[in-house]
N, C-alpha and C positions, 0 to 999 in steps of 0.2 A: 629420384625416388619413384618406384614403379607403382602401377595401378594397384597391385595387390597390397602394397604397404599402405596406400591411402585407404583402401577398403578396410583393412585391419584396424587402422587408427580411427576410422569413421564408426565402425561397428563397436569397437571397444569403448570409445568416447561416448556413444549414444547410450550403451549399457550403464556406463559410469554416471551419466547425467540422470538417467531414470532412477538409479539408486539414490543419487544425491536428492532428487526431488522427493522421493519417498521418505528419506531420512529427515529432511528439513521441512517437510510439508510444502503445499503449494498455495498460492494466493492468486486471485484474479489480478489483472493488471491494475484495475482501479483501486485495489486494496494494498498496493505495494507501499511500504514505508521507504524512506530514503536509503535506509540500510539494505532493504531488499533489492532496491534498484542498483545500488552500487554492487551488491553481491552478484546480481544477474549479469551486469556488464563484465565483471571480472571473470566470472564463469565462461562466458562466451569468448573472451579474450584468450583465456588459457586454452580452451578447446580449439579455437580457430588458429592461433599461432602454432600450437602443437601439431595440428592436422596438416598444415602446409609447409612446415619447416622439415626439410629432409634430414637435418642433423639430429632432430628430436625423435627418440625412440617411442614407439607406441605405448610401452609400459610406463614411461616417464610421464606422458600425458595422463595416463590412468591415475598414477600416484598423485600427481599435481591436483587433478580433479578431486580425488578423494580427500586429500589434505585440506583443500579449500572448503569442501563441505564439512569436514570436521571442525575447522575454524568457525564456520557459520553456526554449527550446532552449539559449540562452546559459547559463542557470543550470545546466541538466543537464550541459552540456559542462564547466563549471567544477567541478561536483561529481564528474564522472567522472574528471577529470584531477587532482584535488586530494583525496586521501583525507582530510585533516584537515577540510576544508570539509564533505565528505559526512558524516563522523562527527559534526561539530558540528550540522549540520542534521537529518540523518535518524537519527542514533544508530547503535549497533551491537548486535550480539546479546549477550546477558548470560546467563552461566551461573547458573541459579536453583535447580537441584538438583545437588549435587556428591556423588558416591559415595552416592547414596540418601538424602541429607539435604537438606532445603529450606535455602536460604540466606536466612533471614529478613531480614537487612540489605538484600540485593539486592531482595527482594520488596517491602519497605517503600520503598526508594528509587524503585522504579518503579510505586509505587501499586497493587500487586497483593497481594491477601490470599490466605490459604490456600484459602478457598472458591473464588476465581477460578482458582487453580492446579489444584485438584482437578477443576473443571468442564472445563478445557482438557484435562486428562489423560483424563477420561471420554470426551470426544469422540474420543479415539484408542483407545478400549476398554481403558484402563488404569484400574482401579478401586482401586488401592492405590499409595501413593507408594513402598512397599516394592519394587514391581516395577521401579522406575526407577533406572538407574545415573546418568545425567546428563540434564538438561533445559535447553534454552536459551529465553529469551524473544527472539524475533526482532524485527527492526526494525519489521515490520508488526503486531506485537502477538500473533502466533501463538506457540504453544509447540511446539518440536521435541524429541523424546524418543529417547534410547537406552535400551532395556530392559536390565536385568541379563541375563546369559547364561542363567541358569536359567529365565527367563520368555520367552525367545525360542522361536519354533517350531522344531521339529526339522527338519533338512534332510537330503538324501540323503548330503551330505558327512559329516554328524555320524554317520550309520549305516554309513559306508564302503560305500555302494552306488554302483557304477560305472554311468554312464549310457551 
């Protein structure tokens, strides 16, 4: 396979990937769901294998990329319109700290130990579980926290200051 063919495959593949990203929307890496992660891996495999295999024509790579994107779009539409399918595939947020107490059953169910939980809290400048009223493990693996009122910053409303 000559350099010209590699360049044609590379350019057409890049254009197809940009089109796919526009069609399906883009997410930051931290917001990837498991399905988005699998989709990204498959997309790179289709493009990479088609790029370097001399027996695969450039237009076949293009068609494969566009079909894969169409499958992703269809899957996203099904998940958007069917809550049960979305919960089955992507999961849902889980309460892991309730009234200031870690729910060890939920932590274990989601393969999260206390060290991981404490690390996630420290990333939000919370250094003690005692500061937390509720915490949720989100679908993307992040932890969302509601602090106890005594640990929240004072606001102008708390001090009855009129603006």
